[in-house]
C-alpha positions, 0 to 999 in steps of 0.5 A, spaced: 500 500 500 502 506 498 504 511 503 501 517 503 506 522 507 513 519 506 516 524 510 512 524 516 512 516 516 520 516 516 519 521 522 515 516 525 520 510 524 527 513 524 530 516 531 531 523 531 539 523 529 537 519 523 531 523 521 535 529 521 540 526 516 535 524 511 531 530 511 537 535 510 537 532 503 530 535 501 527 530 496 520 527 496 522 521 491 527 519 495 523 519 501 518 515 498 523 510 496 526 509 503 519 509 506 517 504 501 523 500 503 522 500 510 515 498 510 516 492 506 522 489 509 520 491 516 527 493 519 528 493 527 533 499 526 535 504 520 542 507 519 542 513 515 550 514 513 553 520 511 560 521 508 562 523 515 568 518 517 565 516 523 559 513 519 563 510 514 567 507 519 561 504 523 559 500 517 566 497 517 566 495 524 559 493 524 561 488 518 566 485 523 561 485 529 555 482 525 560 476 523 559 478 515 566 479 515 572 476 519 579 480 521 585 477 518 592 478 520 594 484 516 591 490 519 585 492 515 584 486 511 578 482 512 575 476 509 567 475 507 564 468 505 558 467 500 555 460 500 557 454 496 552 456 490 552 463 490 559 465 487 557 469 481 552 473 477 546 468 476 543 469 469 537 465 470 535 469 476 537 476 474 531 479 470 528 485 467 521 487 469 518 489 463 511 492 462 506 489 458 506 492 451 514 493 452 519 489 448 526 487 450 531 483 446 530 476 446 537 475 448 535 478 455 532 475 461 526 478 463 519 477 466 512 481 466 513 487 471 507 486 475 508 478 476 516 480 477 514 485 482 509 481 486 514 475 486 521 479 489 517 484 493 514 477 496 521 475 498 523 482 501 516 482 505 519 482 512 526 480 510 529 485 515 526 483 521 531 484 527 536 487 523 539 494 521 537 497 514 543 501 512 541 507 507 547 509 503 548 514 498 554 514 493 555 516 486 557 513 479 562 518 476 566 523 479 562 528 484 559 535 481 560 533 474 557 532 467 558 525 468 555 524 475 549 519 477 547 519 484 545 513 487 542 510 494 542 503 496 538 500 502 541 494 504 541 489 511 548 487 509 554 491 512 558 487 508 555 490 502 555 497 505 562 496 507 564 494 499 561 500 497 565 504 501 571 501 497 568 501 490 564 508 489 565 515 491 561 517 497 555 521 495 551 524 501 553 531 500 552 530 492 544 528 494 544 534 499 547 539 493 542 537 488 536 536 493 529 535 489 533 535 483 537 529 484 535 524 479 537 517 482 538 510 481 535 506 487 537 499 490 533 495 495 537 489 497 536 484 503 540 477 504 534 474 506 534 468 511 542 467 514 545 461 517 550 461 523 556 463 518 552 469 516 551 466 509 544 467 505 541 460 505 535 461 501 538 460 495 533 457 491 529 464 492 535 468 490 532 474 485 535 480 482 530 484 478 531 491 475 525 495 474 527 500 468 521 504 468 523 507 475 530 506 475 530 501 481 534 494 482 531 489 487 535 483 490 534 478 495 537 472 498 544 473 496 550 476 498 555 475 492 557 482 490 555 482 483 548 480 485 547 485 491 552 491 490 547 495 486 552 500 483 555 495 479 553 491 473 545 492 476 546 500 475 550 499 469 543 496 466 540 502 468 545 507 466 545 504 459 538 506 458 540 513 461 545 514 456 541 512 450 536 517 452 541 522 453 546 521 447 552 518 451 555 511 452 556 507 458 561 501 457 564 495 460 571 497 460 577 499 463 581 506 463 588 506 463 594 511 462 599 508 457 606 512 457 610 514 450 616 518 448 618 524 452 613 521 458 607 523 454 600 519 457 595 516 452 588 514 455 586 507 452 579 503 454 578 496 453 572 491 453 573 484 455 568 479 458 570 476 465 577 472 466 579 474 459 585 479 461 581 485 463 584 487 469 591 485 468 591 489 462 588 495 466 594 493 471 600 493 466 606 495 470 609 502 469 602 505 466 597 508 470 590 505 472 584 510 471 578 504 472 578 497 471 570 495 469 565 501 467 567 507 463 562 513 461 564 516 454 561 523 452 562 527 446 565 534 449 567 539 444 568 534 439 573 530 443 571 523 446 572 524 454 571 518 459 571 517 466 571 511 471 564 510 474 567 507 480 572 508 485 575 501 487 576 494 484 572 488 485 577 484 482 578 476 480 584 474 485 585 467 481 592 467 478 594 474 482 601 473 484 608 477 485 611 476 478 605 477 474 601 482 478 606 486 482 601 492 483 595 488 486 600 483 490 603 489 493 596 492 496 594 484 498 600 483 502 601 490 506 596 493 511 590 497 508 583 496 507 582 490 503 576 485 503 577 478 500 572 474 499 571 466 498 579 465 498 582 460 503 583 462 510 588 459 515 591 462 521 589 469 519 592 468 512 588 468 505 590 463 500 588 463 493 588 459 486 595 461 482 598 465 488 604 462 487 605 459 494 604 453 497 597 452 499 595 449 506 591 442 506 586 445 510 582 451 513 576 455 512 573 457 505 566 458 502 564 451 504 566 451 511 571 447 514 575 445 508 580 440 507 584 437 501 579 432 497 573 435 500 567 434 495 560 437 494 553 434 494 554 432 487 561 429 488 565 434 485 572 436 489 571 443 492 578 447 491 581 451 496 578 457 494 573 459 488 575 461 481 571 467 482 574 469 489 575 476 489 578 482 492 575 489 494 580 495 494 580 503 493 584 505 486 588 510 490 591 504 494 595 502 488 601 506 487 599 507 479 593 510 480 592 515 475 591 522 478 585 524 474 581 519 477 576 524 480 577 529 474 570 532 473 571 533 466 574 526 465 580 525 460 581 524 453 580 517 450 585 516 444 584 508 443 579 503 445 580 495 445 576 489 444 578 482 447 575 475 448 577 468 448 578 466 441 582 460 440 582 459 433 581 465 428 583 473 430 590 475 431 593 477 438 593 484 436 590 488 430 587 495 428 581 497 425 580 500 418 576 505 421 571 507 427 565 503 424 569 497 422 572 497 429 565 497 433 562 492 428 568 487 427 571 487 434 566 490 438 559 487 436 563 481 434 566 479 440 567 472 441 569 468 448 567 462 452 563 462 458 567 463 465 567 462 472 564 469 473 558 467 471 554 461 474 553 455 469 557 451 464 564 453 463 568 453 456 562 454 452 563 459 446 558 465 445 558 471 442 558 477 448 557 483 444 562 488 446 562 485 453 556 488 455 551 483 452 548 481 459 547 488 461 544 492 455 537 494 457 535 496 450 535 493 444 542 490 442 541 493 435 540 500 438 546 499 442 550 498 436 547 503 433 548 508 438 556 506 438 556 507 431 553 514 431 557 516 437 563 516 433 560 521 428 559 526 434 567 526 434 572 530 431 577 526 433 575 518 433 579 514 438 582 508 434 579 501 435 583 495 436 582 488 437 586 483 441 586 476 443 590 473 448 587 466 447 589 464 440 592 457 440 596 453 435 595 446 432 597 443 438 593 447 443 598 451 446 597 459 447 601 463 442 601 469 447 605 469 453 602 472 459 606 478 459 606 479 451 599 484 452 604 489 454 607 489 447 600 490 444 598 496 448 605 499 447 604 498 439 597 501 440 600 507 443 605 508 438 599 507 433 595 513 436 601 518 435 603 515 428 609 512 430 609 505 428 608 502 421 603 496 420 601 491 415 594 491 411 591 484 413 584 482 411 581 483 418 585 489 420 592 493 420 597 488 424 604 490 427 610 490 423 615 485 426 621 490 426 616 494 431 614 488 435 622 486 436 624 493 439 618 493 444 619 486 446 626 487 447 625 494 451 619 492 455 620 484 457 628 484 455 625 478 450 628 476 443 622 476 439 624 472 433 621 472 426 618 465 427 614 468 433 611 473 429 609 468 424 606 464 429 602 469 432 600 473 426 599 468 420 592 470 418 587 463 418 582 464 413 578 459 413 577 460 421 576 467 420 570 466 414 567 461 419 567 466 425 563 471 420 558 466 419 557 465 426 557 473 427 552 474 422 547 468 424 548 471 431 546 478 429 540 475 425 537 471 430 538 475 437 540 482 435 533 486 434 534 492 430 541 490 427 543 496 423 544 494 416 551 497 417 553 491 421 552 486 415 555 491 410 562 491 414 562 483 415 560 482 408 566 486 406 571 483 411 568 476 408 570 479 401 577 481 403 578 474 406 576 470 400 580 475 395 586 474 400 585 466 400 585 466 392 592 469 392 595 466 398 591 460 400 588 458 407 594 461 411 597 467 410 604 469 413 604 476 415 610 477 411 606 477 405 602 482 407 603 489 404 606 494 409 603 501 410 
């Protein structure tokens, strides 16, 4: 039942101190959302968090007091466990609430709005009894900026609230500044029923529903960050609709500052599905990181300006080690605020897969007390830590955090890369012929394999359009068109690159080394400034051997042979033709309102491949290609 006077209701439900905090904002829409959340979930207490150090610290200490987190040996480090079956974003129960008469792409999981609201609000009804509702105000993008989006989340999880401290910018003062003008995103989350380890246990009733008609996200019976921290991928879905209305882009991309000659810094962005090399590319040693996950682009004075929507990193910890990831390793092993999740803990020390150290034979992990050989209900052996185990830290904790992180104007973007898991066709690095070719042949054609970051089978090949497909709350065709149209607003378009760290040879071995990506990125930086030549291939412009040889020696102190170059950059014609067939089929069957330009660009690529095949055969050495 709708509450007639939300502010009066809140005054009755909140103590004087918390009501004064809330009433200082002056936004009736906000009052209605919070009043409804309280009336529905029936918390014993409501805590309104401001940006004050005391309020922020209260969230951190309560996460430990409530045992949602435990302190570890290193000062500031804590561990949180999610349930054994709540270890990733769950596509099956993450749905858009679609009003009758409205339509979304068939590729998007959805439920009729009234039916979905009745279901999830039924699960939320009374879910916070005997608990505290924490009301958090945060912003996406820098505060007081053209890019800013204010957000509010009501949750009964101090772990979720603590995570927000690290991952987003505090936004209470921004709400106060905007007052009644604040157009905000809202999230209502409850852990639901919890066991004695403070883990959500009604997993069969886990739901995450997004009401894009009101910009509200509902989440229940889960604690995993991707399902519960509303400002992450859940808000991204809402942001995409906002960007569509307003003519800018919300992207699932990292932002990095790459240094070149004379100490210049060039900003590049990259879209990679989970576990495809995104964070490791954003974290390259010697470069700066501006963001690792979500970026906003606006055309301002003919330039592509970009900001990081977030303030921290919710990163996959598997394979983070001292040699390959020194920047992250440094903050994971020294005092400072870090939340680990779903790793193994033994005697107050965290252990994870691929960390390069001996792992204890027993300890505590997401399954409870763990010992080597322990099996789950299906008889599968439980690893010491989950493949999707995470860490949460603030970006400024990194020594290489870019100083422009909070610049309200953003930074000028010079290059965009798209990368997936493609074992058979695309070369490790190539540049598009133009903006449209890059957006379509690399972005809208991004092919990968499902990974452990999403619940379900691993290793299944699929198209993941621009690495954002799961989050697009408009038609996929409209989304592609928005990207194509965005390029027309720019006097200076960023160069577009395709990367693929997962190409394999005929024996199934990767043709890339783990650290080779740094060479590809430095080549891109040189291309932006016209300082590297290229060879013209049928799928794009590829590096010249001489430039790569120099970069491998300079960056990795590695002798790069001509045979290495041939192995990595040979054009596989049949495999690339088959790729085009798969991509066309996907766009015809799953992409509503697919722009005709998609099929024109793909057909032109097919013809170039066929012509090259007639001239050179099925496998084309890069040395045979024209140098430019």
